[in-house]
C-alpha positions in Angstrom: -32.7 -73.1 124.4 -34.5 -73.7 127.5 -34.9 -70.7 130.0 -35.6 -70.9 133.7 -37.1 -68.2 135.9 -34.9 -67.5 138.9 -36.5 -66.9 142.2 -34.3 -65.3 144.8 -36.3 -65.3 147.6 -34.9 -63.1 150.1 -31.4 -63.6 148.7 -30.6 -61.1 145.9 -27.9 -61.3 143.4 -24.8 -58.7 143.3 -25.6 -56.2 140.7 -22.4 -54.3 140.9 -19.7 -53.0 143.0 -17.0 -50.3 143.1 -14.5 -48.6 145.3 -16.1 -49.0 148.8 -19.6 -50.1 147.7 -21.8 -52.8 146.6 -25.1 -52.9 144.6 -27.5 -55.4 145.9 -31.3 -55.6 145.2 -31.1 -52.1 143.7 -29.7 -50.6 146.9 -26.0 -49.1 147.4 -24.4 -50.4 150.4 -21.1 -48.8 151.5 -18.3 -50.9 153.4 -18.5 -54.7 154.3 -21.6 -56.6 153.7 -23.3 -60.0 154.1 -26.0 -61.3 151.7 -27.8 -64.6 151.5 -31.1 -66.2 152.1 -31.9 -64.1 155.1 -31.4 -60.6 153.1 -28.6 -58.1 153.3 -26.8 -56.5 156.1 -23.7 -54.8 156.9 -20.9 -56.6 158.2 -18.1 -55.7 160.8 -15.5 -57.6 158.7 -13.1 -60.3 159.6 -13.6 -59.8 163.5 -17.1 -60.7 163.2 -17.5 -64.4 162.9 -20.6 -64.4 164.9 -22.8 -63.0 162.5 -21.6 -65.5 159.9 -22.3 -68.5 162.2 -25.7 -67.4 162.5 -26.3 -68.5 158.8 -25.3 -72.2 159.8 -28.8 -73.8 159.2 -29.6 -71.8 156.0 -26.5 -72.2 153.7 -24.0 -75.1 152.7 -21.3 -72.6 151.4 -20.0 -69.2 152.4 -18.1 -67.3 149.9 -15.8 -64.6 151.7 -14.7 -61.8 149.3 -11.4 -60.6 150.6 -11.2 -57.2 148.8 -9.4 -56.4 145.5 -6.9 -59.5 146.0 -7.1 -62.9 147.7 -6.1 -62.9 151.1 -5.7 -65.6 153.8 -8.6 -65.6 156.2 -7.7 -65.1 159.9 -7.7 -68.2 161.9 -10.2 -66.3 164.4 -12.5 -66.2 161.7 -11.9 -69.4 159.8 -11.8 -71.9 162.5 -15.3 -71.3 164.1 -16.9 -71.5 160.8 -15.3 -74.8 159.9 -15.8 -75.9 163.4 -19.7 -75.3 162.8 -19.7 -77.2 159.6 -19.8 -74.4 157.3 -18.1 -74.6 153.9 -16.0 -71.6 153.4 -14.2 -70.3 150.1 -12.1 -66.9 150.2 -11.4 -65.5 146.9 -11.1 -61.9 145.8 -14.4 -59.8 146.1 -15.1 -59.6 142.3 -14.6 -63.4 141.8 -16.9 -64.0 145.0 -19.7 -62.0 143.7 -19.6 -63.8 140.3 -19.5 -67.2 142.0 -22.3 -66.3 144.4 -24.3 -65.1 141.6 -24.0 -68.3 139.7 -24.6 -70.6 142.5 -27.6 -68.4 143.4 -29.2 -68.4 140.0 -28.8 -72.4 140.5 -31.1 -72.3 143.6 -28.2 -73.1 145.9 -28.0 -72.7 149.5 -25.1 -69.9 149.4 -24.2 -66.8 151.3 -21.8 -64.0 150.5 -19.6 -62.0 153.0 -17.7 -59.1 151.2 -14.9 -56.6 152.1 -15.1 -53.7 149.6 -12.4 -53.5 146.5 
């Protein structure tokens, strides 16, 4: 078996989550959060497309965790992201965390926006 060292740069894997929080890079963050190549920050939620649009040059795909269950993304959020050429995948937050971690470990250009479970 071949083992590869994973280098996350400023992107950190999701280490855990629970009701109302996420643990990223050893830090517990309450509420909605964005993490990716530029680091981790709080997020205002579905009304905040602008912060996600700032990632355009840094990522190929953005995973949006919609909470405990899969939810339809509001057009006010989805349309500007698609028009900017950002690939967007919505899924339940637990699935989004797992998918993000796998692609991050492969060195992909990904980011993650999460609503807590």
